[in-house]
N, C-alpha and C positions, 0 to 999 in steps of 0.2 A: 407335284408333291415332292418334298424333300424329306429325307429320313436318315436317322442314324441306324446303321444296320450291322448285323454280325458279319465279320469278314469271310467266314466260310461256314455256313449253317449246316452243311451236310457232313463235314468231317472228312478226313482223309481215308477212312476205312471203306468208303463206297467207290467201287470201281467205275471206270468211264462208261461202261455199257450196262451197269446194273439197273434193274427196274424193280422197285419195291411195291408197285401197285398190286393189291391182292385180287385184281379182276383180270381174267385172261383176255377179255376183249378190250381192255382199256389201253390207250396209247402209252408207250413207255414214258416213265416219268423223266427220263433224261432230256427229252425234248423240252419239257416244261422247265426243268432246272436250267437248261441252257438259255431259254428266253429270260428267265429271271436274272441269271448271272449277267447277261448282256445289259439289262436295265440297271442292275446294281453298279456295274462298272461305269455307266454313264453318270449315275448319281455320285459315285465316288469321285468322278472327274469334275464335279461341280455343276452338272446339268440339272435343270428342273424338269421333272417328268410329271405331266398332267394326268390326273385320274378323272374319270367321268363324274358327273354329279349324281343326284338322287334319281336313279332310273325308275323306281317304283312311283315316286312322286310325280315325275315327268309323264310317265304313262298315264297315271291317274288324271293329270291335268288335261292331256290331249284327248283322252277318251271321253271325259266329262264335257269337253267343248263340243264333241259330236252328239251330245245328248244321250249317250249310252249309260244306263244305270248300273252296268256291271263293271264300272271303272275300278271299284274296290269292293271287297267283301266286308260286310258290317262286322264280322268277327275276326277274320284273318287278314284284313287290309289288302296287301299286294299278293296274297298267297297264290291266287290262281290267275294272275294277269298273263303269265306266259302261256297258260292253257287256253284262255279265252281271247287273248289279244296278242298272239305271237308276232304278227306283222308289225304292230305298233311297237313292240319291244325291239324288234330289229331296226325299225326306223329310228328310234331314240338312240340306240347304240351307234348307228351310222352317223347320226347328226353329231354326237359327241366326238367321234373320230374326225369328223369334218372340221371341227373347231380346235383340233390339236390334242385331244385325249389319246394317251397311249396305254391306258389301263382301263379295261371294260369289266364291270362287275355284273355278272349274269343275274337276272331278276329272280333270285332264289332265296332272298332274305327270309321270307315267311313261308317257305314251301317244304318244311319237313313234315313227317307223318303226323306229329302231334297237332300241328296247326291245321293241316288239311283234314284231319279227322274231325276237328271241331267245326269246320266249315261244311262238312258233308262231302268232301272230295277225297276221302282216304284211299279209294281205289284208283285215284289218278296221280298218286305221288310220283311214280316213275315217269309217267308221261309229262307231267308238269315240269319236273326238273330237266328232263331231256329236251323239251321244247325251249326252255330258258337258255340252256347251253347252246342249242342249235342257233337261236336268234343271235347270240353274241358272236359265235364263231362264223356265222354267215356274214355278219356285218364286217368282221375283220377280213374275211376272204374277199368280199366284194370291193372293199376299199383298198385292197392290195397292201394291207398293213400287217404283214406276217410277223413282224417283230413286236407287235402290241401284245400285251398280256390279257388273257381272258381269265377272270377270277370268279370262282364260285363263292357265294355268300352262304354262311351258316350262322344262325343267330339264336340267342336266348330269348327272343321275343315270346311272350306268353302265348300259350295255345288259345286262350280266349280273352279277348279284350272287350269288356262290356262298355259300350259308349252311351252317351246321353241319348243317342238315336234309338237305343233299345229301351229307354226309360230308366230313370234312376241315375245315381251317381256313377261316374266312370270307375271301373274296377278291373282287376286282372286276376286270372286264376286258371284252373283246369289242368294243372301239371299232373301227369301220370307218375307212376313209381320211378324211383331212381334208375332201376334196371331198364325200364321202358324208355326213359330219356336217353340213356347211353345207346341203346339199340337204335333209336330213331336218329340220333346224331350221326352214328356210324353209317347207317343206311344212306342218309343223304350225302355224306362225304363220298361214299363209294359210287353213288349215282352221278355225282359231279365229276369224279374222275372218269367214269365211263362216258360222260358227255364231252370230255376233251378239254376241261379247264386246265390252266397252267398252275394255279395256286388257289389257296383257300383263305378267305377273310372270315374271321370269327368276330361277330358283332354283338353288341348289346349285352356284354357281360356286366351285370350289375351285382351279382353275388358270387361268392367263392366256389361253393360246392358244385352248383349247376354249371358254372363257367368252366371249371376244371373238367367236368364230364364232356363238355362240348369240345374243348381244346384237345383232350385226350383222343377223342374219336377222330378229329381232323389229323392229328399227328400219325395215326396208324396207316394212312393211305399213301404216304411217301412223297407228297407234294410240298412245296414251300407253304408255310403257314404264317399268316399275319394275325395278330390278336389286338382287339380294341377293348380297353377296360373303361367302363363308364363310372366316373368318380365324382365325388363331391368334396367341397372344402368349406372352411369357415368364411362366410360371405363378409364378415367384419374385418378380415385380415387386410392389412395394407397392400399386400401382394398376394394374390390368390395362389401363387405357386410356392409361398414361403413355408407352408406347413405340410407335413406328410399327408398324402391323400389317402382316402379310403374309397372302396367301392360304394356305390349308392346304397347298398344294403348294410354297409357298416364295416366290413373287413378291411384292415389296412393293406395297402398295396405291398408294403414290405413283407407281409405274410403270404400274399397271393402269388407274387412273382417266383419266389423260390419253390413253392409247391408246383407251379406250372412247369418250371424247368426240371423238376424231378420226374415228370411223367415219362412213360415209355414213348420213344419217338420224338422227344423234345428237341433233338438235334435238327428237326425239320422246321422249328420256329425260327423265322428269319428276322422278325421285327415285332415289337409290341409298343403300344402307346397308351397313355392316359388321356381320356377325353373328359373335359370338365365343363358341363353345360352351366353357363352363368347368364345373368341378365344381359351382359355385354356380348354374348355370343358363345362360341366354342373355343376353349383354350386347350391346347394339347401339348404334352411333353412326350417325346419319343425316347425309348431306351434301346439299348442293345446289349446282348449277352456276349461277353468275351471269354474265349477259352484261356 
């Protein structure tokens, strides 16, 4: 993975030994920032750093091959894979490291309280996130890849995705109040920090307001934050990158990015990118914030 990145996301005001993680039991964020800065230095020097692939999708594939019907949840997809299949999660992480990946994303994409509540696992939020982090960290330790980044995923995946398997047309919904969303996003961010991740990936931002709530929560825990904006463009354009992009729900990126960078803790955002799903695949443009 190559990226255009901010030269110093933390700013000079943070001391060498400062730890901004709001959990007494969490590892000091300085270790995580050091890992990220080492990776960034290699990127700046022209190296290509490989990230793992779709962990939830790969766990699903392998568990289904074993004939296990619990590979995915009909409502929450990968929400409880780390709870029900922790060994498979670790094996998938290990295999990605074995083929050259240096960034592992813990299997927490769909594991916030909102989604787990919809799946009936609300009381297992802490355990699910802890086991996902443990699987990724264990794979890194066993492989002797101490410099690899372990990243926690937080997403704006809807709490309830009704598929054709449940009858009727596919639909999404089930979002709680805005205040409950903010609490759930922050809770998961804190759990991921406690689990020992080095950074946070914010995924599936298709709308401005909910996306900002998710990013704001991630920025509060003191780790490097990467943001993915899911966008759309005019499919009739000669060059799909020639027109200003908008989030899938319609808000222009030019409106979203300044709002994101005005959030408390935005100095922790180290990179963001637009992801544009098209018939020809996924096209991305990466941005960087410069001081």
